[in-house]
Phi, psi and omega in degrees: 000138184283133181250144176250146177297137178268121176245089189264011183224144176312320183296320178292324179292319183292321179296315183302309178304315179298324176296317179298316187295312192291328182275352181298142173280345175280152171292121173238119187226145170239153181214164176261181187286000176264003182068028177270128180293133181252319177222159189202102189277178183296326175296327175290321183295318183288330184284310188258346177091345179275140164281167184296325177296331179278332186266316182302132183092353176253158180300147174298340180290359173296338179257012180265129168297159182306322182277000184246010188296323175304338180297317183298321176301317180293318182301312184298321181292321177289325173294325176297336181268002179084016184282143169257135181252116184242140177051049180268115182276128177206194179236139175239170186233130177281171177311319183282000180096348177285144179282148176221124177285139185226155166247124186252137162242123183242120181236139174298142172250131191247146171275185186299332179268007174093000179285147179278129181234359180178200179207150168256136179238138172238121182242125182245129179290123180246029181299315187294316178301320176293321178296318179294318178296324175298318177295316182296321177302316181293320178299316176299317179295320179297317182297321172302311185298316181295317176303313176299321172302314184302316180291326185290322181294310184299318183291324181296316184288329175294319181295321178291311187292326180297327182292335189249333189289150185255351180205164174301315179302318184292313177307315181296317183295312184296314183300312183303312179304311185288322178291321179299313178297322172295317176303319181297316181292314189297329185297340177269005182258357186244158173287147177282140178312326183294346178111352176285136178283146178298142181245001187078203182203160177295145185297325181296319182293315181299313178296321182291324180294320182292320188283335187315309185292344185248344193254008182299126179086353184264159178270113178236118171257127175236151171221102190236140168294148180281081178230156176261123186282124180286151188309317181298337187270337187302307183296313180292328177288327177301311189293321184288311183294332176292319173306311178298317183288329176302307182294323190287329178282340178272319185239337199244222191296338178261002178285175181304320187257009186284171181249023174096194188207145180235126181234114180235139178221149178212162183240134185198123174055045176076011181245147173244119181245133178229135184239134176244110184247133174239096188296144176075357179272122182244160182291322178298115171082000183282338181080354183289153180292138185291174187295346177252013184284179181301310184301317183289327174293320176300316179298315181294318175299316180295319183292318185291321188269336181250343186231010176053048180209208180221162180225137177221154178216128179208161178263126177243170174304334184274339187144194177278133182229120171250139183233132169250126172246108190240157171286118190301322179300331177282340186265320185214132178253012184239019177278000000 
């Protein structure tokens, strides 16, 4: 039969309660109505950084940030009325000056005649809860941003494809192909639910994946540095290269009568430069969109807002040349 310790004296009960208070991980503090600290347990030492010897006899406001002093005035007024304050979330300050979010429960302490003579405070560190709430807020914000981007990407691609498609069937086929490729690439830009962080992808893989739906039977030469494209750069780079490939397969180097494609990239002085060349393609009779067209505007906006750079496209005696001048840090964090 289970036996329980018998605490038949006030002294033994008091010792038992004192042991519970002292061993608690929460900060448990008592103070008088002048806000002077009377007791300070080990949890308070761990949370706020003051030892009991340093804290007892000093005002409780030693752990209050400067902009929170009015809270103590309100607490004392409510305690005098016999009120109990439960689950009050606020911020306190450690001995080293660092802030710590806490949840407080403040209860009045009464004397033998029932008069309120002080207060007991239990403070619980809620830093982890705040961090989790902030992570949730960021995830929701990122989700809203990504959903908005997804609709913007789809709208942009539809506009580009519709401008070039000769039939509903062709528009449907091209859109399925492009959205599938973008979805495949975009899946590598977000963290895995298992907790693994997105790592991006090699530049060569990104380029080859984008060109695959367009370049069957065409000659494509690439010279690319061995860098890892950061997750945030994958979607904007995909949009720009898709626009170039779309025009190329319709009118330029990747078309049936085209002369192929050259893609070269290099890194210099913190910049990432990529050159897209379609030999033999001239403006006259090419059918390509002029430098102020929708596709070019889309590329310029995407590059300037997401990749810290510039985009240009021009016809030269050698052919069509598109140039991306980007901030290397926006493209790759592993260089």
